[in-house]
C-alpha positions in Angstrom: 0.0 0.0 0.0 1.4 3.4 -1.0 1.7 6.4 1.3 -1.6 8.3 2.0 -2.0 11.5 0.1 -4.0 14.2 1.8 -4.4 17.3 -0.3 -7.8 18.7 -0.1 -8.6 18.4 3.6 -6.9 20.6 6.2 -5.1 18.5 8.8 -6.7 20.5 11.6 -10.1 19.6 10.3 -9.2 16.0 10.1 -8.0 16.0 13.7 -11.3 17.6 14.8 -13.4 15.0 13.0 -11.5 12.1 14.5 -11.7 13.6 18.0 -15.4 14.4 17.7 -16.0 10.8 16.5 -14.1 9.4 19.4 -16.4 11.4 21.7 -19.4 9.6 20.1 -20.8 12.6 18.2 -23.1 11.8 15.2 -22.6 13.1 11.7 -25.1 15.9 12.3 -23.4 16.9 15.5 -20.0 17.0 13.8 -21.4 19.1 11.0 -22.8 21.4 13.6 -19.3 22.1 14.9 -17.4 22.0 11.6 -18.6 23.3 8.2 -18.1 20.1 6.2 -20.3 17.6 4.3 -21.4 14.0 5.2 -19.1 12.7 2.5 -16.1 14.4 4.0 -16.8 12.9 7.4 -17.3 9.5 5.8 -14.0 9.8 4.0 -12.2 10.6 7.2 -13.8 7.7 9.1 -13.9 5.1 6.4 -10.4 3.7 7.2 -11.7 3.1 10.7 -14.7 1.0 9.7 -17.0 4.0 9.6 -17.8 3.3 13.3 -18.6 6.2 15.5 -18.4 5.1 19.1 -17.2 6.8 22.3 -13.7 5.8 23.4 -14.1 5.8 27.2 -10.6 4.5 28.3 -8.4 7.3 29.6 -4.9 6.1 30.3 -2.5 7.6 32.7 -0.1 10.3 31.5 2.6 7.7 31.1 0.7 6.1 28.3 -0.4 7.5 24.9 -3.8 9.1 24.9 -6.3 8.9 22.1 -5.6 12.5 21.2 -1.9 11.7 20.8 -2.7 8.7 18.7 -4.8 11.0 16.4 -1.9 13.3 16.1 0.4 10.4 15.1 -2.2 9.3 12.5 -2.4 12.8 11.1 1.4 13.2 11.1 1.9 10.0 9.2 -0.7 11.0 6.7 1.2 14.3 6.1 4.4 12.4 5.6 6.2 13.6 8.7 9.0 11.6 10.2 8.6 9.8 13.5 11.0 12.2 15.1 9.0 15.2 14.0 5.8 13.6 15.4 7.5 12.7 18.7 8.8 16.3 19.2 5.4 17.7 18.5 3.9 15.4 21.2 6.7 15.8 23.7 7.4 12.1 23.6 10.5 10.1 22.8 11.0 8.9 19.3 11.2 5.3 20.5 7.7 5.6 22.0 6.2 6.8 18.7 8.3 4.2 16.8 7.0 1.3 18.9 3.5 2.6 18.7 3.5 2.7 14.9 5.4 -0.5 14.4 3.0 -2.5 16.8 -0.1 -1.2 15.1 0.4 -1.8 11.4 3.2 0.5 10.4 3.0 3.9 8.6 0.5 2.8 6.0 -1.9 0.8 8.2 -1.8 2.7 11.5 -5.4 3.5 12.8 -5.7 5.5 16.1 -9.0 4.0 17.2 -7.8 0.4 16.6 -4.5 1.2 18.3 -6.2 2.8 21.3 -8.5 -0.2 21.8 -5.6 -2.6 21.5 -3.7 -0.6 24.2 -6.8 -0.7 26.4 -7.1 -4.4 25.9 -3.4 -5.1 26.6 -3.6 -3.0 29.8 -6.2 -5.3 31.2 -6.2 -9.1 31.9 -5.6 -10.7 28.4 -8.7 -12.3 27.0 -9.2 -14.3 23.9 -11.4 -12.7 21.2 -15.0 -13.8 21.7 -15.4 -15.0 18.1 -12.2 -17.1 18.4 -14.5 -19.9 19.8 -15.0 -22.2 16.8 -18.5 -23.2 17.8 -19.7 -19.6 18.3 -17.9 -18.4 15.1 -19.5 -21.1 13.0 -23.0 -20.3 14.3 -22.5 -16.5 13.6 -21.2 -17.2 10.1 -24.0 -19.5 9.3 -26.6 -17.0 10.5 -25.0 -14.2 8.6 -25.2 -16.3 5.5 -28.9 -16.7 6.2 -29.1 -12.9 6.0 -29.8 -12.4 9.7 -28.5 -9.1 11.1 -25.9 -9.0 13.9 -28.5 -7.7 16.3 -30.9 -10.6 15.5 -28.0 -13.1 15.8 -26.9 -11.8 19.2 -30.4 -11.8 20.7 -31.3 -15.2 19.2 -28.1 -16.8 20.7 -29.2 -15.6 24.1 -32.6 -17.3 23.6 -31.1 -20.5 22.2 -28.3 -20.9 24.7 -29.6 -19.3 28.0 -27.2 -21.3 30.2 -24.2 -21.2 27.9 -22.4 -17.8 28.1 -19.7 -19.1 25.8 -22.3 -18.9 23.0 -23.3 -15.3 23.8 -21.9 -12.4 21.8 -22.9 -8.7 21.4 -24.0 -7.3 18.0 -21.2 -4.7 18.3 -18.6 -7.5 18.6 -19.9 -9.0 15.4 -19.9 -5.6 13.6 -16.4 -4.8 14.9 -15.1 -8.2 13.7 -16.5 -7.5 10.2 -15.6 -3.8 10.0 -12.3 -3.5 11.8 -10.8 -6.8 12.6 -12.0 -8.6 9.4 -9.6 -9.3 6.6 -9.5 -10.6 3.1 -12.1 -12.7 1.4 -14.0 -13.8 4.5 -14.7 -10.2 5.4 -15.8 -9.4 1.8 -18.1 -12.5 1.7 -19.7 -11.8 5.1 -20.2 -8.1 4.7 -22.2 -8.9 1.6 -24.6 -10.7 3.9 -25.4 -7.5 5.9 -28.5 -5.7 4.9 -26.5 -2.8 3.3 -23.8 -5.0 1.9 -21.3 -2.4 2.9 -18.0 -2.7 4.8 -18.6 0.6 6.7 -21.4 1.9 8.8 -23.0 5.2 7.8 -26.3 6.9 8.2 -29.1 6.7 5.6 -32.1 8.7 4.7 -35.0 8.2 2.3 -37.9 10.2 1.0 -41.3 8.9 -0.1 -43.5 10.7 -2.6 -47.3 10.3 -2.8 -50.1 11.3 -5.2 -53.6 12.3 -4.4 -56.4 9.8 -5.4 -60.1 10.0 -5.0 -62.3 8.9 -2.1 -59.5 8.0 0.3 -60.1 7.1 3.9 -57.3 8.7 5.8 -55.2 7.0 8.5 -56.6 9.4 11.1 -59.9 7.5 10.7 -58.3 4.2 11.3 -59.6 2.4 14.5 -57.4 2.5 17.7 -57.1 -1.3 17.6 -54.9 -1.0 14.5 -52.3 1.3 16.2 -51.7 -0.8 19.3 -51.1 -4.0 17.2 -53.1 -6.0 19.8 -55.4 -7.6 17.2 -53.9 -9.4 14.2 -55.1 -8.9 10.6 -54.1 -5.3 10.0 -51.6 -5.0 7.1 -49.4 -2.3 5.6 -48.5 -2.3 1.9 -46.3 -0.6 -0.7 -44.4 -1.1 -3.9 -40.7 -1.5 -4.1 -39.3 -0.3 -7.4 -36.8 -1.7 -9.8 -34.4 0.0 -12.2 -35.7 3.3 -13.6 -39.0 2.6 -11.9 -40.0 0.3 -14.8 -40.7 -2.8 -12.6 -42.1 -3.3 -9.2 -43.1 -5.8 -6.5 -46.0 -5.3 -4.1 -45.2 -5.9 -0.4 -47.6 -6.7 2.4 -46.7 -6.8 6.1 -49.0 -7.8 9.0 -48.6 -5.4 11.8 -48.8 -7.7 14.8 -46.7 -10.6 13.5 -44.6 -8.8 10.9 -45.5 -11.6 8.5 -44.6 -10.7 4.9 -46.4 -11.5 1.6 -44.9 -10.5 -1.8 -46.8 -10.2 -5.1 -45.4 -10.0 -8.6 -47.0 -7.3 -10.7 -46.5 -6.8 -14.4 -47.0 -3.0 -14.4 -48.1 -0.2 -12.1 -51.7 0.0 -13.3 -54.3 0.1 -10.5 -56.1 -2.9 -12.0 -52.9 -5.0 -12.0 -52.1 -4.1 -8.4 -55.7 -4.8 -7.3 -55.7 -8.2 -8.9 -52.3 -9.1 -7.5 -53.4 -8.2 -4.0 -56.6 -10.2 -4.4 -54.5 -13.3 -5.1 -52.4 -12.7 -2.0 -55.5 -12.3 0.2 -56.6 -15.8 -0.8 -53.5 -17.4 0.7 -54.5 -16.7 4.3 -57.7 -17.2 6.3 -60.3 -14.4 6.1 -60.1 -13.6 9.8 -56.4 -12.5 9.3 -57.5 -9.7 7.0 -59.1 -6.7 8.7 -57.5 -3.6 7.1 -54.7 -2.4 4.8 -52.7 0.8 5.1 -51.1 2.2 2.0 -49.4 5.4 0.9 -51.0 7.8 -1.6 -49.7 6.1 -4.8 -52.0 5.9 -7.8 -51.5 2.2 -8.0 -54.2 2.0 -5.3 -56.8 4.0 -7.3 -59.0 0.8 -7.3 -59.1 0.6 -3.5 -62.9 0.8 -3.4 -63.2 -2.2 -5.7 -60.7 -4.1 -3.6 -62.7 -3.3 -0.4 -66.0 -4.4 -2.1 -64.5 -7.7 -3.2 -62.7 -8.5 0.1 -64.3 -6.5 2.9 -60.9 -5.2 3.8 -60.9 -1.4 4.5 -58.0 0.5 2.9 -56.6 3.5 4.8 -54.2 6.0 3.3 -51.2 7.7 5.0 -50.6 11.4 5.0 -48.2 12.7 2.3 -44.5 12.2 2.9 -45.1 10.2 6.1 -43.5 6.8 5.7 -43.3 6.3 9.5 -47.1 5.8 9.4 -46.2 2.5 7.7 -43.2 1.7 9.8 -43.4 -2.0 9.6 -43.6 -1.9 5.8 -40.8 0.6 5.5 -38.5 -1.6 7.6 -39.5 -4.7 5.6 -38.8 -2.9 2.3 -35.3 -2.1 3.6 -34.8 -5.8 4.5 -36.0 -6.8 1.0 -33.2 -4.8 -0.6 -30.8 -7.6 0.4 -32.7 -9.8 -2.0 -33.7 -7.2 -4.6 -31.0 -4.5 -4.6 -31.7 -1.0 -5.9 -30.7 -0.5 -9.5 -31.7 -3.9 -10.8 -34.8 -4.8 -12.8 -37.4 -6.8 -10.8 -39.0 -8.3 -13.9 -36.8 -11.5 -13.6 -38.3 -12.5 -10.3 -41.1 -15.0 -10.6 -43.9 -15.4 -8.0 -42.1 -18.6 -6.8 -38.9 -16.5 -6.3 -40.8 -13.9 -4.3 -42.5 -16.7 -2.2 -39.0 -18.1 -1.4 -37.8 -14.6 -0.4 -40.9 -14.2 1.9 -40.2 -17.6 3.5 -36.6 -16.5 4.2 -37.7 -13.1 5.7 -40.5 -14.7 7.7 -37.8 -17.1 9.2 -35.8 -14.2 10.7 -36.1 -13.6 14.5 -37.3 -10.0 15.3 -36.6 -8.0 18.3 -40.1 -6.6 18.4 -41.4 -10.3 18.6 -39.0 -11.1 21.5 -36.8 -12.8 18.9 -39.5 -15.1 17.7 -39.9 -15.3 13.9 -43.0 -13.9 12.0 -43.6 -17.5 10.8 -43.7 -18.7 14.4 -46.1 -15.9 15.5 -48.4 -16.6 12.5 -48.4 -20.3 13.3 -49.6 -19.5 16.8 -52.5 -17.5 15.4 -53.4 -20.3 12.9 -53.4 -22.9 15.7 
């Protein structure tokens, strides 16, 4: 790896970003203190896994602090010699030399990783949690099943309540992938994460809606829908393929988070109506009480749908995706199977049913780490 080349970003700004990140500040909070963009912050933090987490260990004055490690990192990036860096810190050259050599050398030195390592060495030595083959194999298998680290961690607690060796936190899994992971294994496993990225970064999304006639608004929806106590209330939406030329209809039951997917040939209201009618037939009638949708014109035939099924359709307010929170979350999960930027025309209904089976087999925190399929099975019994 060649020497880093920092040309555009002032080294003082870089120091501030790293220090604020070490204090646990979010991107928005960092931007509030420094006039820079999200992209600039991401570029600074990307070599460190994109993880923003408070570094709480404060060593004695005889050990290097995190601030000093940040200064070493910045100095190396600017091409300064170890002696120049040591003089600036008021430390001996040998201290800086050992610090750099023990933490990857000039081109691989990372202050957060070095600081965590120093903290770990200062305590009683412990083997890495995922060094246990039995635990590591289970985590790898669950990642390959597209479970999130949070789901894996909580399900392990449920499956092995009396075996602490099989417990691991989701942060440990993320850290193993983002910071400690190396080579092909890291590349393969990070593809299994929902985002498919090897860094952590914030996301945002916007939803647009269109006014259609004779809508019954979400404000008129019964209270029983909001508290999720009674099953049979669903949320729905379309996820779009490349250039918005293909789509799949998604349905999520609010109390169980059970998912149904429907292939649609086009966005016409008649097509969507017919596709939803076919999905309704796959479950008992008592599990269909209402459907909440956004204000997309694909639901222009909602009155016909209600007349044929008895299922009342409610519409969200414009630009209010949180009013269909379960569906929005599910659509995010589905992007692991149907990434943005690809055409969805190639997915058959059998393909979509298989994806729904996989998603319904994931444990959910909101279900006390049961799966949607398990919850639905309880209702059917």
